[in-house]
N, C-alpha and C positions, 0 to 999 in steps of 0.2 A: 337747494336754490329755492325752488317752487314748485307747485301741483298745478296751476293753471295758467295757460300761456294769456298774453295778451296783444302784443304788438305784432311780431312777424310770423307767427306761424298758429294763429287763433283756429285755422279749421283743419289742422294738421297736412295741410297742402305742402308741396316742394316750396323751400326756400332759397329764392336767388340772392346769392350776394355778392357784390363785387369785392376781387381780391387784387391789392395793388402791389408790387414786389417792385424793388429798387433797381435792381439790374440783372442783365441776362444771364451772368452766372448762377442764378438761384433757380433754374430750369429743373435741376433734379429736387428741389426743395419743393417747387409748386406741383410736381408729380408726385411727388410722396403725400401732397396733403390731397390731392385727386385719388390716390389709392388708399388712403384712410377713410374717406369718405364712401367709396366702394366695399371695403373690408368690412364696413360697420352699418353698411345700408343707410347712411344718413339721408335724409330728404333735403338734399343742399345740390344746387348747380352754383358753380362759381364762375363769374364773370370775369376773365383774367384780364389784365392790362399792366403793363409796366408804369410806373408813375414818371412823366415826363418833367415834372419841376420835384425841386427838393420838398419834402412832406414837414415843413416847419409849423409852427403851431397855427399861424394864420392860414395855410393852406389845409391843412386838416378841418379847421373849423367851414372853411367854403366847401371842402367835399360833403362834409356833413349835412350842411344847409343845404346842398343842391341836389343831393341823392335820395332817392324814395325807397333806396334796398340798403340791409345794412352792407357795412364796409369791413373789409378784413385788411390789414396791413402786416407783411412781412419784411421786417427790417432788414438792415445787413447784417444783424448777428442770426438772422432766419426765426427770429422770434415771433409769431405770429399773436397778432393784439385786434380787436373790435375797436372801431373807432365809434364812439359812444358821444354826441354833443361835443366834437370837438377832442376830445380827450381818449388817448387810447389807454385800453385796458386790457389786462392778460393776467393770467395765472400768475405768474412768475415766483413759481417754487422756489428758486434758487436763493430767492430772497429771505426765503424761509429758514434756510439752511442752519443759521445758529439756534433758532427755536427748536427745529426738529431735534439736532444732536441734544441740546438739553431737557426735552421734553420727559416730563415726569407728573407724577401727581402731586408733588407739592408745588409745581409751577404753572399745571394746566387743570385747572377746573373741569375739563371734558373728560380727562383721563380720571378725575376722581370720583366722577359721575359715572363712568363706563364700566370702570374696574376690569378691565380687559388684559387679556396674557398674551403671550406669541402664540398660544393656541386657540386663540379666538376668532371668530370670523364675525364682522361686522358689516352691515349694509349701511352706506350713509346713503339715505334717500333722496335727499335734496342737496345735490353736491354743488352744485355753484361755481364758484374758483376752484374748489377741492382743497383748501388751504385746512379745513378741519381734517379733512382726509388724511391728509400727511401726517397730523399728528395722531391721530388713530393709529395709523400704520406703523408709526415710528415705534410703538410697543413689540413688533413682531408679527401682529394680527394680520390676518387678510383682510381686505378691505374691498366689497363692492360698492361702487359709487353710479348712482342713477342720476340722471339729468334729463329731463324732457325736453329742453330746449336743443335742437340739433346745432344751432351755432354754438352754443357753450360746449355742448359734446365734443364739437370737433376742436376748439380751444382747449380743453382738456387733454384729449387724443394727441393733439400737436405735442402739447406740454409733457407729457409723458415720452414721447418719442424722443424730442429734444433732451431731454434729463437723463433719460436711457443712455444716451452717448457718453454721459460722466462718468467715469468709474464709482466715486463715492456715492454715487445715486441709485447705482442699478439693482442693488438688491432692495432696495426701497418701491421702486418702481414695479418691480417683478410683483409686490404684493396689492397691486393694484388693480382692479378691473374696472373699465368705464362701460357703462352702458346707456344706450340713450332710449328711454324709456320712463313713461310719467308712473309714478310710484303705485297708485290705486290699483292700475291693469298689473303691473309686475307683481304684487303682492297677493290679487286675486290670482292671476296664475301659478304663482308659489305655492299659494293655501291648497290648490288643486292637484297640483303635483306632488307635494308632501303628503297627503293621503294617501296617494299611489306608492309614493317610494319614500319610507321614511328615516332615509341615509342623509337628507337636508338638516343640516344642522346652522342655526341663526343665534349668537349668543345676545347680539345688541343689534337693534336698530337706532341709528340717528337722524333726527329730523330737525330742520331747521327752515322751517317754511317762511314764507314772506309773511311782512306783517306792516300795517301802514306805516308810514315814515315819523308819525307823531309819537310812535310807541317807544321811542328813545327818550322822550321827555317826560318827566314827572307832571300828572296831570295838575297837581297844586302849586308845585313852584316854576314850572316851564323848566326846569334844569336837567341836562341830560348828555349822553353822548352825541358828537355830532354824526350824520351820514357821511362815509367816506366814497370816494368815486366808484368802487367796486359796486357797493350796495346802490348808490345812485343809478348805474348802470342797470343791474339786475331789475330795478323798478320800471326799466324803459321795455321790458322784454315779458314782465310779468305783474299780475295783481295778486294782493293776498287772496288767500281762500276765505271763502264763505264760512259761517260756522257750522254749517250743515257739512262743507266739505272738509272741514279739520276733524268733525264726529266719524265721517267715513273712512278718514286717514287713520286716525289713531285706533279706531276700530279693528281696521283690518289689519293695522302692523302688530297690536298686541295679540290679534288670534294667531298670527304666522308664528311670533315668538312663542308664544306658551304652546302651540302645538310642537314647535320644535324643541323646547329646553323643558317642557312638561313642569314649568312653575319654577327655573331657575335662570330665565332671561330678564331681560330690561329692556325698556326703550326710553331713550333719552332725547330730552327736546330742548332745543337752544331757543331762548326768549329774550330780548331786551330785558332788564333788571325791572322797569314799570310796565312791561307788557301783561296783558291778562293771560290767564293757562289756557293753553291749547284746548279747545272744543270745551270749555268750562270746567276740564274735568281734574278734580283735587290730584296732585302729585304725591307719591309715595315719599321723596323725600327731593330736597332742592338745594342746589348749591349755587351761590352768587358771590360777587364782587360789586363795585360802584356801577357798572356798565352793564353787566349780563348774568343772564340765570339760567341753570341747567334743571330741569324736572326730570325726574327719575319718576319712571312708572314700572314696577317689580312686576312681572306676572309668570 
């Protein structure tokens, strides 16, 4: 997702969230969310209440406008979503089933850039809603998902738990590890531990940092891809990193991969087609279509 918080957790303090559920039969699911928060030490406190009115679009808009806290919804199918500007946004991994099943280097630019196998270990350092992590894990690779925002981390963990109950998804879910951490601190700790213990192997680090919304458009023609509701929601939680922050992140990631793979690893960065290079650093190779670009840094 991103590296720098903006709206709800700028100081690293505890995040208070309102959680609305739709009926009393969901007590077990509510308790399960509390257990996920405790197990992963997420700095989240849930203010829980049953929704007394039907959660129509109008009601959701009213809740968004009235609340000063982020709002989570647990619907009648036990899917957890975040209410952002009246719109419910969630990972919704089940909607990616066809894409995950058919994922391959011919159909996915990300896999062309990453060039991973079932023996690979990938770190998705900016997990967001986790869609790209699923594509990476579809190869059989182990994927560590870093997400700095506690709210987003909870959505990911809840979705992993929900999908793990479905037989066709269990193997894929077992290859995902979700960690609530900011990338810079994580890689600094990883670099220090790798010096002491050379057993850590990281084949690829994947970065999809936030970028200004106008990055989706060609500066000359004004044309480009529209920003979807998931990306609009992420822009509420975080701001794009500064150039200095980009340089620090890329340098840290390259150092860890180089240390782990001794010249055979890579860093893959996702950008809108018309966005500038991360940290103004020329890529070793790029793959692109009309909307998106993957820059590869071989280290």
